[in-house]
C-alpha beads as a LAMMPS data file, in Angstrom:
LAMMPS data file: protein, C-alpha beads

74 atoms
73 bonds

1 atom types
1 bond types

-500.0 500.0 xlo xhi
-500.0 500.0 ylo yhi
-500.0 500.0 zlo zhi

Masses

1 110.0

Atoms # bond

1 1 1 145.170 -250.709 415.765
2 1 1 141.498 -251.633 416.066
3 1 1 140.822 -255.009 417.641
4 1 1 137.398 -256.636 417.542
5 1 1 136.088 -257.147 421.144
6 1 1 136.153 -260.965 421.005
7 1 1 139.848 -260.831 420.028
8 1 1 140.569 -258.454 422.928
9 1 1 139.105 -261.044 425.272
10 1 1 141.305 -263.778 423.788
11 1 1 144.478 -261.655 423.759
12 1 1 144.104 -259.559 426.904
13 1 1 146.658 -261.594 428.874
14 1 1 149.236 -261.099 426.100
15 1 1 148.982 -257.306 426.097
16 1 1 150.451 -257.080 429.601
17 1 1 153.443 -259.296 428.839
18 1 1 156.939 -257.760 428.504
19 1 1 157.335 -259.112 424.974
20 1 1 154.235 -257.192 423.853
21 1 1 155.732 -253.880 424.989
22 1 1 159.019 -254.732 423.274
23 1 1 157.269 -255.759 420.063
24 1 1 155.119 -252.634 420.030
25 1 1 158.149 -250.385 420.583
26 1 1 160.096 -252.152 417.803
27 1 1 157.250 -251.794 415.290
28 1 1 156.808 -248.102 416.136
29 1 1 160.544 -247.515 415.664
30 1 1 160.518 -249.269 412.290
31 1 1 157.598 -247.190 411.059
32 1 1 159.227 -243.990 412.318
33 1 1 162.503 -244.877 410.560
34 1 1 161.047 -245.280 407.100
35 1 1 158.583 -246.817 404.734
36 1 1 156.856 -249.926 406.041
37 1 1 154.046 -252.056 404.666
38 1 1 151.210 -252.297 405.380
39 1 1 150.187 -248.833 406.544
40 1 1 150.125 -248.730 410.340
41 1 1 146.332 -248.589 410.433
42 1 1 146.229 -251.987 408.694
43 1 1 148.493 -253.905 411.083
44 1 1 146.550 -256.968 412.209
45 1 1 143.532 -255.687 410.282
46 1 1 142.011 -259.172 410.292
47 1 1 141.468 -259.078 414.071
48 1 1 139.615 -255.801 413.692
49 1 1 137.244 -257.087 411.052
50 1 1 136.453 -260.652 412.032
51 1 1 135.152 -261.971 415.372
52 1 1 137.373 -264.601 416.990
53 1 1 134.718 -267.342 416.803
54 1 1 134.327 -266.817 413.032
55 1 1 138.010 -267.535 412.348
56 1 1 138.982 -271.043 411.292
57 1 1 142.618 -270.302 410.451
58 1 1 144.793 -267.208 410.763
59 1 1 148.149 -267.154 409.026
60 1 1 150.509 -264.409 410.117
61 1 1 153.591 -263.784 408.101
62 1 1 155.535 -261.345 406.059
63 1 1 154.815 -261.081 402.392
64 1 1 157.692 -259.974 400.179
65 1 1 155.985 -256.694 399.278
66 1 1 158.221 -253.655 398.993
67 1 1 155.713 -250.887 398.423
68 1 1 152.150 -249.879 399.117
69 1 1 151.144 -250.463 395.496
70 1 1 152.071 -254.109 395.908
71 1 1 149.920 -254.618 398.998
72 1 1 146.755 -252.723 398.165
73 1 1 144.193 -253.725 395.532
74 1 1 143.142 -251.007 393.128

Bonds

1 1 1 2
2 1 2 3
3 1 3 4
4 1 4 5
5 1 5 6
6 1 6 7
7 1 7 8
8 1 8 9
9 1 9 10
10 1 10 11
11 1 11 12
12 1 12 13
13 1 13 14
14 1 14 15
15 1 15 16
16 1 16 17
17 1 17 18
18 1 18 19
19 1 19 20
20 1 20 21
21 1 21 22
22 1 22 23
23 1 23 24
24 1 24 25
25 1 25 26
26 1 26 27
27 1 27 28
28 1 28 29
29 1 29 30
30 1 30 31
31 1 31 32
32 1 32 33
33 1 33 34
34 1 34 35
35 1 35 36
36 1 36 37
37 1 37 38
38 1 38 39
39 1 39 40
40 1 40 41
41 1 41 42
42 1 42 43
43 1 43 44
44 1 44 45
45 1 45 46
46 1 46 47
47 1 47 48
48 1 48 49
49 1 49 50
50 1 50 51
51 1 51 52
52 1 52 53
53 1 53 54
54 1 54 55
55 1 55 56
56 1 56 57
57 1 57 58
58 1 58 59
59 1 59 60
60 1 60 61
61 1 61 62
62 1 62 63
63 1 63 64
64 1 64 65
65 1 65 66
66 1 66 67
67 1 67 68
68 1 68 69
69 1 69 70
70 1 70 71
71 1 71 72
72 1 72 73
73 1 73 74
């Protein structure tokens, strides 16, 4: 996962927390077990593309997509 440098600065304290390790392990297990959306390279893509100070609102959630075709524009 690519994280824009200004986001790394904002989130650096979170990365060392026990919940971050647990969350990372869970996500890796889910991807290893089967088909997941979005592709792993696109997890938290927004924080790789947009500097922290340019963000006004970030909504994280799970869309009801069941396949890659549903999540990717053509």
